[in-house]
C-alpha positions in Angstrom: 14.5 -11.7 8.1 12.8 -14.8 9.3 13.5 -18.1 7.5 10.7 -20.5 6.9 11.6 -24.2 6.9 10.2 -26.6 4.3 10.9 -30.4 4.2 11.1 -32.0 0.8 12.1 -35.3 -0.7 14.3 -36.3 -3.6 12.5 -38.0 -6.5 13.7 -40.0 -9.5 10.3 -40.2 -11.3 10.1 -38.4 -14.6 7.6 -38.4 -17.4 4.0 -37.3 -17.7 2.3 -40.4 -16.2 4.6 -40.6 -13.2 4.2 -36.9 -12.5 0.4 -37.4 -12.6 0.6 -40.1 -10.0 2.6 -37.8 -7.7 -0.1 -35.1 -7.9 -2.8 -37.7 -7.3 -1.0 -38.6 -4.0 -1.0 -34.9 -2.9 2.6 -34.2 -3.9 4.0 -31.5 -6.1 6.9 -32.2 -8.5 9.7 -29.6 -8.1 13.3 -28.9 -9.0 16.0 -27.0 -7.2 18.9 -25.5 -9.1 21.7 -23.0 -8.6 24.5 -21.4 -10.7 27.2 -23.5 -9.1 25.4 -26.8 -8.5 23.6 -29.5 -10.4 19.8 -29.4 -10.3 17.9 -31.9 -8.2 14.4 -33.3 -8.7 12.2 -33.0 -5.6 8.8 -33.8 -4.2 6.9 -31.2 -2.1 3.9 -32.0 0.1 1.0 -30.0 -1.5 -0.7 -29.3 1.8 2.4 -27.9 3.5 3.3 -25.7 0.6 -0.3 -24.4 0.2 -0.3 -23.5 3.9 2.9 -21.6 3.6 1.7 -19.8 0.5 -1.6 -18.7 2.1 0.3 -17.3 5.1 2.9 -15.4 3.1 5.7 -17.9 3.8 6.8 -18.5 0.2 7.7 -14.9 -0.7 11.0 -14.8 1.1 13.8 -17.3 1.8 13.0 -20.9 2.5 15.3 -23.1 4.5 15.3 -26.4 2.7 15.5 -29.7 4.6 16.0 -32.5 2.1 15.0 -35.9 3.5 18.2 -37.9 4.2 20.5 -34.9 4.1 21.7 -33.4 7.4 22.5 -30.0 5.8 19.9 -27.3 5.0 19.9 -25.1 2.0 18.7 -21.5 1.5 16.4 -21.2 -1.5 13.7 -19.0 -2.9 10.7 -19.8 -5.1 11.6 -18.9 -8.6 8.5 -20.0 -10.5 5.2 -21.7 -9.8 3.3 -23.4 -12.7 -0.5 -23.6 -12.2 -3.4 -25.2 -13.9 -5.1 -22.2 -15.6 -8.6 -23.5 -14.8 -8.4 -25.1 -11.3 -5.3 -23.0 -10.1 -3.8 -26.3 -8.9 0.0 -26.1 -8.5 1.6 -28.3 -11.2 5.3 -27.7 -10.6 7.7 -25.5 -8.6 11.1 -24.2 -9.4 13.4 -23.4 -6.4 16.6 -21.5 -6.7 19.5 -22.1 -4.3 21.1 -18.8 -3.2 24.3 -17.6 -1.6 23.7 -15.3 1.4 26.5 -12.9 0.2 25.2 -12.4 -3.3 22.3 -10.1 -4.3 19.4 -11.8 -6.0 16.6 -10.6 -8.2 13.1 -11.9 -7.4 9.4 -11.1 -7.2 7.9 -9.9 -3.9 4.1 -9.6 -3.3 2.5 -6.3 -2.2 0.6 -6.3 1.1 -2.0 -3.5 1.6 -2.8 -2.2 5.0 -5.4 0.2 6.4 -8.8 1.4 5.2 -8.9 4.1 2.6 -11.3 7.0 3.5 -12.1 7.4 -0.2 -13.7 4.0 -0.3 -15.9 4.8 2.7 -17.2 7.9 0.7 -18.0 5.8 -2.4 -14.7 5.4 -4.2 -13.3 2.1 -5.5 -9.9 0.8 -4.5 -8.1 -0.2 -7.7 -5.0 -2.4 -7.8 -2.3 -1.4 -10.4 0.2 -4.1 -9.3 0.1 -7.1 -7.0 3.9 -7.8 -6.9 7.2 -6.0 -7.5 10.5 -7.0 -9.0 13.2 -6.4 -6.4 17.0 -6.8 -6.0 18.6 -7.3 -2.6 20.9 -9.5 -0.5 19.0 -12.5 0.8 19.3 -11.2 4.4 17.5 -8.0 3.4 14.9 -9.6 1.2 11.4 -8.8 2.6 8.6 -11.4 2.4 6.2 -8.7 1.2 6.2 -4.9 0.6 3.8 -3.0 2.8 1.6 -0.3 1.2 -0.5 1.8 3.6 -3.8 3.0 2.0 -5.1 4.5 5.2 -5.0 8.1 4.0 -6.1 7.7 0.4 -9.1 9.8 -0.7 -10.9 9.6 -4.1 -8.4 10.6 -6.7 -5.3 9.7 -4.6 -2.8 7.0 -5.7 0.5 5.4 -4.6 3.3 5.0 -7.1 6.5 2.9 -6.8 8.4 6.2 -6.1 6.2 6.8 -3.0 7.2 3.6 -1.2 9.3 3.5 1.9 11.6 0.5 1.3 13.6 -1.6 3.7 17.4 -0.9 3.8 19.3 -2.5 1.0 16.2 -3.3 -1.2 16.0 -1.9 -4.7 12.8 -2.0 -6.8 13.3 -2.6 -10.5 9.9 -1.5 -11.6 9.4 1.9 -13.1 9.2 4.7 -10.4 6.0 6.0 -12.0 4.1 2.6 -12.0 0.9 2.9 -10.0 0.5 0.3 -7.3 -2.9 1.3 -5.9 -5.4 4.1 -6.4 -8.9 5.2 -5.3 -11.1 6.0 -8.3 -14.6 7.6 -8.4 -17.5 5.1 -8.6 -18.6 4.3 -12.1 -21.8 6.2 -13.0 -24.6 4.0 -14.4 -26.7 6.0 -16.8 -30.4 5.2 -16.7 -32.0 4.4 -20.0 -33.9 7.2 -21.7 -37.6 7.2 -21.2 -39.5 6.0 -24.3 -41.4 8.9 -25.8 -45.1 8.3 -26.1 -46.2 7.6 -29.6 -47.3 10.8 -31.4 -50.8 11.0 -32.7 -50.9 9.7 -36.2 -52.2 12.2 -38.7 -53.3 11.3 -42.2 -51.0 12.6 -44.8 -52.2 15.6 -46.9 -53.8 14.5 -50.1 -52.3 15.8 -53.3 -53.1 15.9 -57.0 -55.8 13.6 -58.3 -56.6 12.2 -54.8 -57.4 15.7 -53.6 -59.7 16.4 -56.7 -61.4 13.0 -56.2 -62.2 13.7 -52.6 -63.5 17.2 -53.5 -65.8 15.6 -56.1 -67.2 13.2 -53.6 -67.9 16.0 -51.1 -69.8 18.0 -53.8 -71.9 15.0 -54.8 -72.9 14.4 -51.2 -73.8 18.1 -50.8 -76.0 18.1 -53.9 -77.9 15.0 -52.8 -78.7 16.7 -49.5 -80.1 19.8 -51.2 -82.4 17.7 -53.3 
């Protein structure tokens, strides 16, 4: 696989206020660690890292070039902390790797093609955006391609349906749904309001009925006279 190079600097600043100053200058505080080496505090240029992230360059192996060090190191992005509101990157954890040891990491899913089911009114629904994989660093893909070009309404792609690069193992459940095309949601129109029925007077009962009958008899008598 291709290696993406990223230049970083060592830092000594710690503490909340000093870290805030780094972010204000367009730098991201970071740390690199490994199972057999001591961790180091770093500073990453925010614009450079965002560019790599937008172009899929942070999903695979990065070739680290630490300022002042002639050697490069192979690392992967282990964790990215973000501001939940602005999505600003607050901190990055890098993991140093050995090329002859299998690693477990997260790889993003990249969809390709146009689903015919969407053109006929269906909705493309994502079940997963990334997968947990295990592989030697040399076999680690920067993304896992999923072709949706044949999906009709009702079709779906599960983990077990994927064609994987050689030497790559997916740790998610084989039955986990990655993407599907579902029927459009029906919007039920509100029921028409029934016209108000003609109001009829209630039938008189008991004394009220006798009183009305008496009034009618009285009026009839007056007319006869």
